[in-house]
N, C-alpha and C positions, 0 to 999 in steps of 0.2 A: 365410267369403267364398271364393268359387271363385277359383282362380288365374287371372289374365288378364294379357295384355300391354297396356300403355298406350302409345298413339300419339296425341299431341296431345289427350290427355284426362287429367284429374286423378282421383285416388282419390275425392275429395269429390264430384265430378260423378257418379260411378257409384253413390253411396250415397243417392240421392234417396228410395229406397223405405224408408229408415230414419227419415226426418224425421218429426217429430211432425205437422207440417202435412199431409203426405201420409197418414199413418196415420189421422188424424182424418177427412180428406176421404174416404178410401177406405171407412172404416167407415160414415160417414154415407151415402155414395152407395149402398153395397150394402144397408144396413139399410132405406133408403127405397125399395128395389125396383129399383135399377140403372137402366139406360138407358130401359127401357120405361116405368117410372113417371115418370122425369124428363121424358120426351117428352110423356106424357099430361098431366102437371101443368104443363107449360111451364116446368120448372125447368132450370137450367144443366146441361150435360153435362160441364162442366169439373170434374175431380176435384181438381186442384191447379195453381196457378200461383205460381211464385216469380220475382221479377224482372218484366220487361216483355215483353209480346207484343202483336202487332197482328193483327187479323182484317180482311181487306180494307182495310188501311191505317188502321184506327181502333183505338184502344187497347182491349185486351180488359179488360172489367170483370167483377166477381164474378157478375153475372147474365147474362153473354153466353152464348149458345148457338152452338156451332160446328156448322155445317151442311155437307152435301155441296155442293160448288161453291165453298167458301170458300178464300181464300188466307191462310195463317198464317205469321207471322214471329216469331221469338224474338230477344231482345237478348242482350248479353253477360251471362253469369252467370245466365241465366234457365232455367227448367224448366217444361214444360207437359205435363199429363197429362189426356187427355179420352177419351170413349167415343162412338162412333157406331154404332148398331145392335149387331152382334155383334163389333165390332172395337174394340180399345183401342190408344192411342198415347201414347208418351212422347217428346216433342220436346225435344231438347237445345238448348243455347244456340247463337245465331248460325245458326239454321236457317231455310230458306225452303221451304215445302211447300204443295201444293194438294191438296184432297180432292175428286175428281171424283164426280159423282152417278152411281149405278148404276140398276138397274131400279126402285128405289123411293127415296124421299127419304132413307131411313135406311140405304141400302146404298152403301158406298164402292166404286166401280168401279176407280178408279185413284188411288194415292197417288203424286203427283209430287214428287220431292225434288230441288230445284235445288242446294241446298248444305246442309251440316249433317248431323245424325244423328238417327235415329228408331228406337226399339224398338217393335215392333208385334206384336199377337196377333190373329189373324183366325179367326173361326168358319167352319165349312163353309158354302158357299153358291154363288152364281153366280160366274162367272169374274171374278177381280179381278187387278190388276197393281200392282206397284211399278215406277215408271219413273224412272230417273236419266239424266243426260246420256250415260252409257256402258254402261248395263245395264238390261235389262227382266226382271222376275221375275213369272211367273204364279203366283198364290197359290191353293191349293186348300183351305186351312184349316191354319194353321201359326203358329208364332212365329218372328219373324225380326228381325235387326238390320241396318240399312242406314246407311252413312255415305259422304258425298260429300266429297272433298278438293279444293277449288277450286285450292289451290296446286300440285296435281299434275294440272292440266288436267282436273279433274272426275273423276279416277279414283275408282271406287266400290268400297268394301268391303261385302260382303254375306255374312251368315251365316244359313243355314237352321238355326235352333236345334232345330226338330223339325217333321216333316211332309213334304209333297211340294211341290216348287217347280220350275217349268219356267223355265230360264234361257236368255236369248238376248242376243247382242251381235254386231252385224253378221251374218255368216254362221254364227257359232258358235251351236250349239243343244245343250241337254242338260237332263236332269232330275235333280234332287237329291232323294234319299229319305233322310231322316235321323231318328234318334231322339235324337241328342245332338251338336249343333253341327257343321255342315259348312260351311266357309268358302271364299270365292272373292274374286278381284279382277275387276272389270270394267275392262279396260285402255282408255285413250284411244287408244293405237296398239298394233298387234300386238306381243306379246312371244313370241319363239320361234314366230311364226306364228299365235298365238292371242290372242283378245280376252278370253277367260275363263281365268284362271289360278288355281292353288292359293293359298290364304292361310291363315295361322295364326289361331286364335281370339284376338280382342282387343277391348278397349274396351267390353265388356258382360259381364254376369254372369247366372248362373242365376236369382238372386234377383229381378233386374229383370223377367225374362220371367215368372217365377211371379207376381209382384205384378200384372202386367198381365193375365195369364190369369185370376186370381181376380176381377178387375173384371167380366169377361164370363162368369163361372161356368164356367170351364174349368180343366183341370189340364194341365201339360206332360207330355210322354211319359215323362220320368224320374220325375215324381211318380206317374204311373199304375203304372209298373212297380216303383217303389221302388229303382231302380238307375240309376247313371250309367255311361256308356261313355267311350270316348276321344273327344276333340275331333279330328275329321278335317279335313285341310287341303284337301280338294277336289281332290286330285291325280288323275291318270289321266283328264283330260278327253279325250273321244274314244273311250272304251270300255275303258280299262285299269282295273286295280284300284287302289283308293286306299290310299296310304300303306304298303301291304304288311303290314298288321296281320293276324296269324293269328286265326282264329275261336276262340272259347272251346270247351272240350271239350263236344261234343254240340250245338254251335251251328251255324248256317248260315255259309257263307263270308261274310266281312265285306268288302264293297267299301269302300275308302277309309278304312282305319283306323276301321272302324265300331264301334259299341258291341258288346260281347261277348254281348249278350242279344238281338240281332236283326240285321236287315240294314239297312245304310245304304250309300249310294253314289251316285255321279253317273255317268250314262250317256248 
């Protein structure tokens, strides 16, 4: 298990990918052809549900298909994993999200997170966004973790686990390029004059992202390279170097405590 900081999360909540129900559901989903086959055969795209969830106000049943345009809510102690097109989602307990339709029925254009937490993996494609009350992230094909804290005026925690993400909050703009977890806060009010501030990696694990990537026939950046770098805290917003980590011998300069095998950084 990858080391992580827990904030309002339990160890058990992060271990959903080890449950037999998920392993059975994931094996069956991929063996039967993944999302494309499920859509063609009008089967559900829900890989696992534990606890209770609502889709557009109605209880989610075993045969429910979650479509773009739907509003999804999970109850206490619940966990929901589903796939739409080339994107996979794990929605944690006490979450409220909406998946907006993109250019096609099976393309998510915007994932709106009102409250709660979502791990998501996105294949390459047309412009997509994750929108919270305090942060907007433009997705280009990546794995990310997003959590909104309602008790902190909807402060948003966002980790670019790998890939390229365009971040914005108010007038603050920047791009995160990461191969191994670069994290930020979307602040409800400016902190030291900024609405996007550095954060430590927390509340999610490598294994969760890997499990979701596998559902859409992807591999994470660290699976592809076979190496993991340092978790960067998203420091240096506005053009500085992240975290001050020195590059590995023979490597390129690492912005933001980047992995020693490539370049990561927020600019």
